[in-house]
C-alpha positions in Angstrom: -1.2 -11.9 16.7 -1.1 -10.8 13.0 -3.7 -12.6 11.0 -2.9 -13.2 7.3 -4.8 -14.4 4.3 -2.5 -15.6 1.5 -3.7 -15.4 -2.1 -1.8 -16.8 -5.1 -2.9 -19.1 -7.8 0.4 -21.0 -7.6 0.4 -23.5 -4.8 4.2 -23.7 -4.6 4.5 -20.0 -4.0 1.8 -20.0 -1.4 3.4 -22.9 0.4 6.8 -21.1 0.4 5.3 -17.9 1.9 3.3 -19.9 4.4 6.3 -21.9 5.5 8.1 -18.6 6.4 5.0 -17.1 8.1 4.3 -20.3 10.1 7.7 -20.0 11.8 6.8 -16.7 13.4 5.2 -16.6 16.8 3.3 -13.4 16.1 1.9 -14.3 12.7 -0.8 -16.7 11.8 -2.0 -17.6 8.3 -5.7 -18.0 8.7 -6.7 -18.9 5.1 -5.4 -19.4 1.6 -7.0 -18.6 -1.7 -6.2 -19.3 -5.4 -8.1 -16.4 -7.0 -9.6 -13.0 -6.3 -13.1 -14.2 -5.8 -12.1 -16.7 -3.2 -9.9 -14.0 -1.7 -12.9 -11.7 -1.2 -15.0 -14.4 0.5 -12.2 -15.4 2.9 -11.3 -11.8 3.7 -14.9 -11.1 4.6 -15.1 -14.3 6.7 -11.7 -14.0 8.5 -11.2 -10.2 8.7 -7.4 -10.6 8.6 -4.9 -7.8 9.4 -3.1 -8.4 6.2 -4.1 -9.9 2.8 -1.1 -10.9 0.6 -2.6 -10.9 -2.8 -1.1 -11.8 -6.2 -1.8 -9.3 -8.9 -2.5 -11.7 -11.8 -5.0 -14.5 -11.0 -7.9 -16.3 -12.7 -11.6 -15.5 -12.1 -10.9 -12.1 -10.6 -7.4 -10.4 -10.6 -5.8 -9.0 -7.5 -6.4 -5.4 -8.5 -10.2 -5.9 -8.7 -10.2 -7.9 -5.5 -8.2 -5.1 -3.8 -10.7 -2.4 -5.1 -13.6 -4.3 -3.6 -11.9 -4.8 -0.3 -10.9 -1.1 -0.1 -14.4 0.0 -0.9 -16.1 -2.1 1.8 -16.3 -0.2 5.1 -16.5 -3.4 7.0 -13.0 -4.3 5.8 -11.4 -1.0 6.7 -8.9 -2.9 9.0 -7.6 -5.1 6.2 -4.3 -4.0 4.7 -3.8 -5.4 1.2 -0.2 -6.0 0.1 0.2 -7.0 -3.6 2.6 -9.7 -4.6 4.3 -9.1 -8.0 7.0 -10.5 -10.2 9.7 -8.4 -11.9 8.4 -7.3 -15.3 4.9 -6.8 -13.9 5.5 -3.4 -12.4 3.1 -1.7 -14.8 0.3 -3.0 -12.6 1.7 -1.7 -9.4 0.4 1.9 -9.5 -3.0 0.7 -10.5 -3.0 -1.6 -7.5 -2.1 1.3 -5.2 -4.9 3.4 -6.7 -7.3 0.6 -6.1 -6.4 0.7 -2.4 -3.4 -1.5 -1.8 -1.2 -0.6 1.1 1.9 -1.5 -0.8 3.6 -4.3 -2.8 6.3 -6.9 -2.6 8.3 -8.7 -5.3 8.1 -12.4 -4.9 11.9 -12.9 -4.7 12.2 -10.7 -1.7 14.5 -11.8 1.0 12.8 -13.8 3.8 13.7 -11.3 6.5 12.4 -8.4 4.4 9.2 -10.2 3.7 8.5 -10.8 7.3 9.3 -7.2 8.2 7.0 -6.0 5.5 4.1 -8.1 6.8 4.5 -6.5 10.2 4.8 -3.0 8.8 1.6 -3.5 6.8 -0.2 -4.9 9.8 0.6 -1.6 11.7 -0.9 0.4 8.9 2.5 2.1 8.1 2.4 1.5 4.3 3.8 2.4 1.8 6.2 -0.4 2.5 9.4 1.0 1.1 10.1 4.7 0.3 12.8 3.7 -2.2 10.2 1.7 -4.2 7.8 4.7 -4.0 10.5 6.8 -5.7 10.9 4.1 -8.4 7.2 4.1 -9.1 7.1 7.9 -9.3 10.0 8.0 -11.7 8.8 5.2 -13.9 5.1 5.1 -13.9 3.5 8.4 -12.8 5.6 10.3 -15.3 4.2 8.0 -18.0 0.5 8.2 -16.8 -0.9 11.6 -17.1 -4.4 10.2 -16.6 -3.7 9.9 -12.9 -3.2 13.6 -12.6 -6.8 14.5 -13.3 -8.1 15.0 -9.7 -9.8 18.3 -8.9 -7.8 18.9 -5.7 -10.9 20.0 -3.9 -9.7 18.3 -0.6 -6.5 20.3 -0.4 -8.3 23.2 1.3 -8.7 21.0 4.4 -4.9 20.7 4.9 -2.8 23.1 6.9 0.4 24.4 5.2 2.5 22.1 7.3 0.4 19.1 6.4 0.7 20.0 2.7 4.5 20.1 3.0 4.5 16.7 4.7 2.2 15.1 2.0 4.4 16.5 -0.8 7.5 14.9 0.9 5.7 11.6 1.4 4.7 11.6 -2.3 8.3 12.0 -3.2 9.0 8.8 -1.2 10.4 10.2 2.0 9.8 8.2 5.2 8.5 9.9 8.4 12.1 10.3 9.7 13.2 11.9 6.5 10.2 14.2 6.5 11.1 15.2 10.0 14.6 16.0 9.1 13.6 18.0 6.1 11.0 20.1 8.0 13.1 20.3 11.1 10.5 18.7 13.3 10.3 15.5 15.4 9.4 12.2 13.7 6.3 12.0 16.0 5.2 15.4 14.7 5.8 14.3 11.1 3.7 11.2 11.7 1.0 13.4 13.2 0.9 15.6 10.1 0.7 12.6 7.8 -2.0 10.9 9.9 -4.1 14.1 10.0 -3.8 14.5 6.2 -4.9 11.0 5.7 -8.0 11.6 7.9 -8.9 14.9 6.2 -8.5 13.3 2.7 -10.2 10.1 3.6 -7.1 8.1 2.6 -7.0 4.5 3.9 -3.2 4.6 4.3 0.0 6.3 3.2 -0.2 4.7 -0.3 -3.6 6.3 -0.9 -2.2 9.6 0.3 0.6 9.4 -2.3 -1.9 8.7 -5.0 -4.1 11.6 -3.9 -1.1 13.9 -4.0 -0.5 13.2 -7.7 -4.1 13.0 -8.8 -5.0 16.3 -7.1 -2.1 18.1 -8.7 -0.5 18.9 -5.3 2.6 17.1 -6.7 3.6 16.9 -10.3 6.0 14.4 -11.8 9.6 15.3 -11.5 8.8 18.5 -9.6 11.0 19.5 -6.8 9.7 19.2 -3.2 
């Protein structure tokens, strides 16, 4: 059973998402919150698999709540997925840097929303490679401050792991990485998982962030 905490300051949006989730036999909404501070308290109490968190909220915003969840070792099993509106994308990369596993736009199709929750619960974020590409094109290229990492952790990676990380940072899925490197999808996943372990990345989203901050990948470079 996938346990979910739903966090949004708009009751109508929360009730809509909950109505979808409650119809699923393998998903249970264990708590709802209206702000980031309440979110933190409920996440610590309930230890959900997924926390669906709005970015802009009163008291404490979703990015700060995500940062605190990601920095708490006791909450390592909680995958935070940010909820955002169109026109708020400037916050998305900050959310990923804070530790979010991915993000969803609020007008997502119901079937895509449910699929994303299941994907996040498995720890397979980033949620959509196509959205990763859009973020790279639009935000990383406009934010040189995120490229200031020392890259000291790169020495831990094998050459194959580096190749896999570069491709992941360009938005490729494991299947696409496998095709590009002429390896099996299982091997591609192994390379990504080992890289995350060596670089202490919570998930794929954090791995992508590291790739840019360390200088392993530069905006608009070729893979």
